[in-house]
C-alpha positions in Angstrom: 2.8 -0.3 15.0 -0.9 -0.7 15.9 -2.3 -4.2 16.3 1.1 -5.9 16.5 0.6 -6.9 20.1 -1.2 -10.1 19.1 1.9 -11.3 17.4 4.8 -9.9 19.4 5.7 -10.7 23.0 6.7 -7.1 23.7 7.9 -6.5 27.3 6.6 -3.5 29.2 7.9 -0.1 28.4 11.4 0.5 29.6 12.1 -3.2 29.9 15.8 -4.1 29.2 15.1 -7.8 28.6 17.9 -9.5 26.7 17.3 -11.9 23.8 20.3 -14.2 23.4 19.9 -15.8 20.0 18.6 -15.3 16.5 15.8 -17.6 17.4 14.7 -15.4 20.4 15.0 -12.3 18.3 12.9 -13.9 15.5 10.3 -15.0 18.1 10.1 -11.4 19.4 8.8 -10.3 16.0 6.8 -13.4 15.2 9.0 -13.9 12.1 11.6 -16.5 11.0 15.3 -16.1 11.5 16.1 -15.5 7.9 13.8 -12.4 7.9 15.3 -10.8 11.0 18.8 -11.4 9.7 17.9 -9.6 6.5 16.4 -6.8 8.6 19.7 -6.4 10.5 21.6 -6.2 7.2 19.2 -4.0 5.2 17.2 -2.1 7.8 19.6 -1.6 10.7 18.0 -3.9 13.2 19.9 -3.2 16.5 21.6 -6.6 17.0 24.8 -7.0 19.0 27.5 -9.6 18.8 29.4 -11.3 21.6 33.1 -10.4 21.6 35.4 -13.3 20.7 32.6 -15.5 19.3 31.6 -16.5 15.8 29.2 -14.3 13.8 26.3 -16.4 15.0 26.8 -15.3 18.7 24.3 -12.5 18.9 22.0 -10.8 21.4 19.6 -7.9 21.4 17.7 -5.8 23.9 13.9 -5.8 23.8 13.6 -2.1 24.4 15.9 -1.3 21.5 13.9 -3.6 19.2 10.7 -1.9 20.3 12.2 1.5 19.6 13.4 0.3 16.2 9.7 -0.5 15.3 8.6 3.1 16.0 8.9 5.4 13.0 10.6 8.7 13.8 8.4 11.7 14.3 7.9 13.3 10.9 9.5 16.8 10.6 7.2 19.6 11.4 4.7 17.6 13.6 4.3 18.3 17.2 5.4 15.5 19.5 2.3 15.9 21.6 0.3 13.5 19.4 1.3 10.4 17.3 1.5 11.3 13.5 -1.8 9.4 12.7 -3.7 11.6 15.2 -2.6 15.0 13.8 -5.3 17.3 12.6 -5.2 16.9 8.8 -7.5 18.0 6.1 -8.9 15.2 4.0 -10.8 15.9 0.8 -14.6 15.5 1.2 -14.7 12.9 -1.7 -12.5 10.6 0.4 -14.7 10.4 3.4 -18.1 10.7 1.9 -19.7 7.4 0.9 -20.9 7.2 -2.7 -24.6 8.2 -3.2 -27.4 5.7 -4.1 -27.6 5.4 -7.8 -30.9 5.3 -9.7 -30.3 2.0 -11.4 -31.0 0.1 -8.2 -27.6 -0.5 -6.7 -27.2 0.8 -3.2 -23.9 2.1 -2.0 -24.9 2.1 1.7 -22.8 -1.1 2.5 -19.6 0.9 2.0 -20.5 3.8 4.1 -18.3 2.3 6.8 -15.4 3.6 4.8 -16.0 7.1 6.1 -15.4 5.9 9.7 -11.8 4.9 9.1 -10.7 7.1 6.2 -9.6 10.1 8.3 -6.9 8.0 10.1 -6.3 5.7 7.2 -5.8 8.1 4.3 -4.4 11.1 6.1 -1.4 12.6 4.4 1.7 11.9 6.4 5.0 13.4 5.6 7.1 10.3 5.2 10.1 10.1 2.9 10.8 7.0 0.9 13.5 5.4 3.1 11.3 5.8 6.2 8.3 4.2 4.5 10.5 1.3 3.3 11.7 0.8 6.9 8.2 0.8 8.3 7.0 -1.7 5.6 9.8 -4.0 6.5 9.0 -3.8 10.2 5.3 -4.1 9.8 3.7 -7.4 10.9 0.3 -7.9 9.5 -2.6 -8.5 11.8 -3.8 -12.1 11.0 -7.5 -11.0 11.1 -6.7 -8.2 8.6 -4.9 -10.6 6.3 -7.9 -13.0 6.4 -10.3 -10.1 5.5 -8.0 -9.0 2.7 -7.9 -12.5 1.2 -11.7 -12.7 1.3 -11.8 -9.3 -0.3 -9.6 -10.5 -3.2 -11.8 -13.5 -3.7 -14.9 -11.3 -4.2 -12.9 -8.7 -6.2 -12.0 -11.4 -8.7 -15.6 -12.3 -9.3 -16.3 -8.8 -10.6 -20.1 -8.6 -10.0 -21.7 -5.6 -8.4 -22.5 -7.5 -5.3 -19.1 -9.0 -5.0 -17.3 -5.7 -5.5 -19.6 -4.2 -2.8 -18.5 -7.0 -0.5 -14.8 -6.4 -1.5 -15.0 -2.8 -0.5 -16.5 -3.7 2.9 -13.9 -6.5 3.5 -10.9 -4.3 2.5 -12.3 -1.5 4.7 -12.6 -3.9 7.7 -9.0 -5.1 7.1 -7.9 -1.4 7.3 -9.8 -1.0 10.6 -8.0 -4.0 12.0 -4.6 -2.9 10.7 -4.3 0.7 9.5 -0.7 0.0 8.4 -1.7 -2.8 6.0 -0.7 -1.5 2.5 -2.2 -4.5 0.7 -5.7 -3.6 2.0 -5.4 -0.1 0.6 -4.3 -1.5 -2.7 -7.2 -3.8 -2.7 -9.6 -1.0 -1.9 -8.1 1.1 -4.8 -8.4 -1.8 -7.2 -12.1 -2.3 -6.2 -12.9 1.3 -6.9 -11.1 1.0 -10.3 -13.5 -1.8 -11.2 -16.7 -0.4 -9.7 -16.9 2.3 -12.4 -16.8 -0.5 -15.0 -19.0 -3.2 -13.5 -21.5 -1.1 -11.7 -23.3 2.3 -12.1 -20.7 4.1 -9.9 -19.6 7.3 -11.7 -15.9 7.3 -12.8 -15.1 10.6 -11.1 -16.2 9.1 -7.7 -14.5 5.9 -8.3 -11.1 7.4 -9.3 -11.0 10.0 -6.6 -11.3 7.2 -4.0 -8.9 4.9 -5.9 -6.2 7.5 -6.1 -6.4 8.3 -2.4 -6.2 4.6 -1.4 -3.5 3.8 -3.9 -1.3 6.7 -2.8 -1.7 5.6 0.8 -0.7 2.0 -0.2 2.5 3.2 -1.9 3.2 5.5 1.0 3.0 2.6 3.5 5.0 0.2 1.3 6.9 1.6 -1.7 8.1 -2.0 -2.5 4.5 -3.4 -3.0 3.8 -4.1 -6.6 0.1 -4.1 -6.1 0.2 -0.6 -4.8 2.1 0.7 -7.8 -0.3 -1.1 -10.2 -3.3 0.4 -8.5 -1.8 3.9 -8.7 -0.9 3.3 -12.3 -4.5 2.6 -13.3 -6.0 5.5 -11.4 -3.3 7.9 -12.6 -3.7 6.8 -16.3 -7.5 6.7 -16.5 -8.5 9.0 -13.7 -5.9 11.8 -13.8 -4.9 11.4 -17.5 -1.3 11.4 -16.4 -0.1 8.9 -18.9 3.6 9.3 -18.2 3.1 8.6 -14.4 0.7 5.8 -15.2 3.2 4.1 -17.5 6.0 4.6 -15.0 3.9 3.0 -12.2 3.0 0.0 -14.4 6.7 -0.5 -15.1 7.6 -0.2 -11.4 5.0 -2.8 -10.5 6.4 -5.2 -13.1 10.0 -4.5 -11.9 9.0 -5.3 -8.3 7.1 -8.4 -9.3 7.9 -9.7 -12.8 5.2 -12.4 -12.5 2.4 -10.0 -11.6 -0.2 -10.9 -14.2 -2.6 -8.1 -13.4 0.1 -5.4 -14.0 0.7 -6.7 -17.5 -3.0 -6.9 -18.1 -3.8 -3.4 -17.1 -0.7 -2.0 -18.8 -1.9 -3.8 -22.0 -5.3 -2.1 -21.9 -3.7 1.3 -21.3 -1.4 0.7 -24.3 -4.4 -0.2 -26.4 -6.0 3.1 -25.5 -2.9 4.9 -26.7 -2.9 3.0 -30.0 0.3 1.1 -29.2 -1.2 -2.1 -30.5 1.9 -4.3 -30.8 3.0 -3.5 -27.3 -0.5 -4.1 -26.0 -0.6 -7.6 -27.5 2.8 -8.4 -26.1 1.8 -7.4 -22.6 -1.6 -9.2 -22.6 0.1 -12.3 -23.9 2.6 -12.1 -21.1 -0.3 -11.8 -18.6 -1.9 -14.9 -20.2 1.4 -16.9 -19.9 1.6 -16.1 -16.2 -2.1 -16.8 -15.5 -3.6 -18.8 -18.3 -6.8 -19.6 -16.4 -7.9 -16.0 -15.7 -11.2 -15.3 -17.5 -10.6 -11.5 -17.1 -7.2 -11.7 -18.8 -8.6 -13.8 -21.6 -11.6 -11.4 -22.2 -9.2 -8.4 -22.3 -7.0 -10.4 -24.7 -9.9 -11.0 -27.0 -10.8 -7.3 -27.0 -7.2 -6.2 -27.6 -6.7 -8.7 -30.5 -9.9 -7.5 -32.2 -9.0 -3.8 -32.1 -5.3 -4.4 -32.7 -5.8 -5.9 -36.1 -6.7 -9.5 -35.4 -10.5 -9.3 -35.4 -11.3 -13.0 -36.3 -9.1 -14.3 -33.5 -10.4 -11.8 -31.0 -14.1 -12.3 -31.8 -13.8 -16.0 -31.6 -12.1 -15.8 -28.2 -14.8 -13.5 -26.8 -17.7 -15.7 -28.2 -16.1 -18.8 -26.5 -15.8 -17.0 -23.2 -19.4 -15.8 -23.3 -20.6 -19.3 -24.0 -18.4 -20.9 -21.3 -19.5 -18.4 -18.6 -22.7 -16.5 -19.5 -22.6 -14.7 -16.1 -19.3 -13.0 -16.7 -19.9 -9.4 -17.8 -16.7 -8.6 -19.7 -17.3 -10.7 -22.9 -20.8 -9.4 -23.2 -19.7 -5.8 -22.9 -16.9 -6.2 -25.4 -19.1 -8.2 -27.8 -21.8 -5.5 -27.7 -19.3 -2.8 -28.7 -17.9 -5.0 -31.5 -21.4 -5.9 -32.9 -22.5 -2.3 -32.8 -19.3 -1.3 -34.7 -20.0 -4.1 -37.2 -23.6 -3.0 -37.6 -24.8 -6.5 -36.5 -27.7 -4.9 -34.5 -29.6 -8.0 -33.4 -26.5 -9.5 -31.8 -25.6 -6.0 -30.4 -28.9 -5.7 -28.7 -28.7 -9.3 -27.3 -25.3 -8.7 -25.8 -26.1 -5.2 -24.5 -29.2 -6.6 -22.7 -27.1 -9.4 -21.1 -24.5 -6.9 -20.0 -27.2 -4.6 -18.5 -28.9 -7.4 -16.7 -25.7 -8.7 -15.2 -24.7 -5.3 -13.9 -28.2 -4.4 -12.8 -28.1 -1.4 -15.1 -31.7 -0.2 -15.4 -30.8 2.7 -17.6 -28.9 0.3 -19.9 -31.9 -2.0 -20.2 -34.1 1.0 -21.0 -31.8 2.0 -23.9 -31.8 -1.6 -25.2 -35.6 -1.5 -25.2 -35.7 1.8 -27.0 -33.2 0.4 -29.6 -35.3 -2.7 -30.1 -38.4 -0.6 -30.8 -36.4 1.7 -33.1 -35.0 -1.3 -35.1 -38.5 -2.8 -35.5 -39.9 0.6 -36.7 -37.1 2.1 -38.7 -34.3 -0.4 -39.2 -30.7 0.4 -38.4 -31.2 4.2 -38.5 -34.3 3.9 -36.3 -32.3 1.9 -33.7 -29.5 4.5 -33.6 -31.9 7.5 -33.5 -34.0 6.0 -30.7 -30.8 5.1 -28.8 -29.5 8.6 -29.2 -32.7 10.2 -27.9 -32.6 8.0 -24.9 -29.0 8.7 -24.3 -29.5 12.4 -24.4 -32.2 12.2 -21.8 -30.0 10.1 -19.5 -27.0 12.5 -20.1 -29.2 15.5 -19.1 -30.1 13.7 -15.9 -26.4 13.1 -15.3 -26.8 9.3 -15.6 -24.8 8.6 -18.7 -21.4 9.8 -20.0 -21.3 12.3 -22.7 -18.8 10.1 -24.5 -21.5 7.4 -25.0 -23.8 10.0 -26.6 -20.9 11.1 -28.9 -20.5 7.5 -30.0 -24.0 7.2 -31.3 -24.0 10.6 -32.9 -20.8 9.7 -34.7 -22.4 6.4 -36.0 -25.2 8.5 -37.4 -22.8 10.8 -39.2 -23.7 13.8 -37.1 -20.2 15.2 -36.7 -21.1 18.6 -35.1 -23.3 16.8 -32.5 -20.6 14.2 -31.8 -18.0 17.0 -31.3 -20.4 18.8 -29.0 -20.7 15.8 -26.7 -16.9 15.1 -26.9 -16.3 18.6 -25.6 -18.9 18.0 -22.9 -17.0 14.8 -21.9 -13.8 16.9 -21.8 -15.4 19.4 -19.4 -16.5 16.5 -17.2 -13.0 14.8 -17.4 -14.6 11.5 -18.5 -12.1 8.6 -18.4 -13.2 7.3 -21.7 -11.5 10.1 -23.5 -8.1 8.4 -23.0 -9.0 6.1 -25.9 -10.3 8.8 -28.2 -7.4 8.7 -30.7 -7.6 5.0 -31.2 -11.4 4.6 -30.9 -12.7 3.4 -34.3 -16.2 4.8 -33.6 -14.7 8.2 -34.2 -12.7 7.4 -37.3 -14.8 9.8 -39.3 -13.9 12.7 -37.1 -10.1 12.7 -37.7 -9.1 15.8 -39.4 -11.9 17.9 -37.8 -10.5 20.9 -36.0 -12.7 20.4 -32.9 -11.6 16.8 -32.7 -7.9 17.7 -32.7 -8.6 20.2 -29.9 -10.1 17.5 -27.7 -7.2 15.2 -28.3 -4.7 17.9 -27.4 -6.6 18.8 -24.2 -6.5 15.2 -23.1 -2.8 15.0 -23.8 -3.1 12.6 -26.7 -1.1 13.0 -30.0 -3.2 14.0 -33.0 -2.7 10.7 -34.9 -2.6 7.0 -34.0 -1.9 3.9 -36.1 
């Protein structure tokens, strides 16, 4: 139990110091009496009772309590080293910091993650009951908790700089307390968002998110945040829809008032074309946290594509007016205006989105689209955009899915299918919404389209 010494008055090794009341036992752990009584009942805390006295007459030995804190040696590991120090093989993508992207955002501030990942994300052979016992016994380092809370503050702001800071803060929290499951969940959540609010590639983001989320669940199977993080990464990163849905449901079961779990579950249901369920989940998230701009933006997007376009569009327009610096409404409005062929508004929102996310490539595409619109109208805009997108795709700076979008709008079905198959080869996350994506409505019934749907694991038809 690393870093517990600041909270626990643990006697020297071998001490047989006796604690003669619930108050002294609670003070030993730095917890309240109610907590340690629950530990005795549910986790087998070694507490003794004085014969002939009431149930309240208890005592405990410090050395037994100290031993209780230590997790048993996992089977198959040599006792020569603690489990965290075993030689384990960690995938390179976990320890390597993300590269510097060409759009101007440097990932150097999160290189510190590599220094702690080997110990933090090593695969340890714990079973569920053992992990539960360790989670119950773990006392969070106060410095780690403070860093975690600061990380969540920046995470909620969802700007590239803030997400960068969140990664650094969650990583520092892990350095201070390697057993702090919430810090791993926070790190996973940040990677889940970095691929959306910054130029970080999805495959890099999800590989890190999955590793951190799995570690969080391993450390504390009862932590709703951890299951929600794993749900998102499993659904979008691994295309494991059944596991993703199961983890969302587990997160909600553990914390029925966890707004983010309902929010992310709603977005996943929208991707699968389960529109009524998506609306129900996002409305529940809104009931729990009515002031969340992120939830409101997602609600507007879901309403629009789930059959309530007037209500959804009005909500997104209001959010964009209320907070022009918030990316999500601009990103959603750009997609909606493009689909509606309202090209001046599309270009304005796409430019705002690119500026806010420091997306130089996005700004270049907007500029090309503006020139194309001026020279050749709507088709000129789409053709200029497509040519710019192809160049970025060849440079590995744009998803193939985005190129397929524009090709489909131009009615170039074979070209759209070509790029969808390229997206499939690259395992792009956007394919999870392929069946419900209105940009590809004209491709339904095409044999190649059905093949892509089947490869992703999606049914051939949606609502």
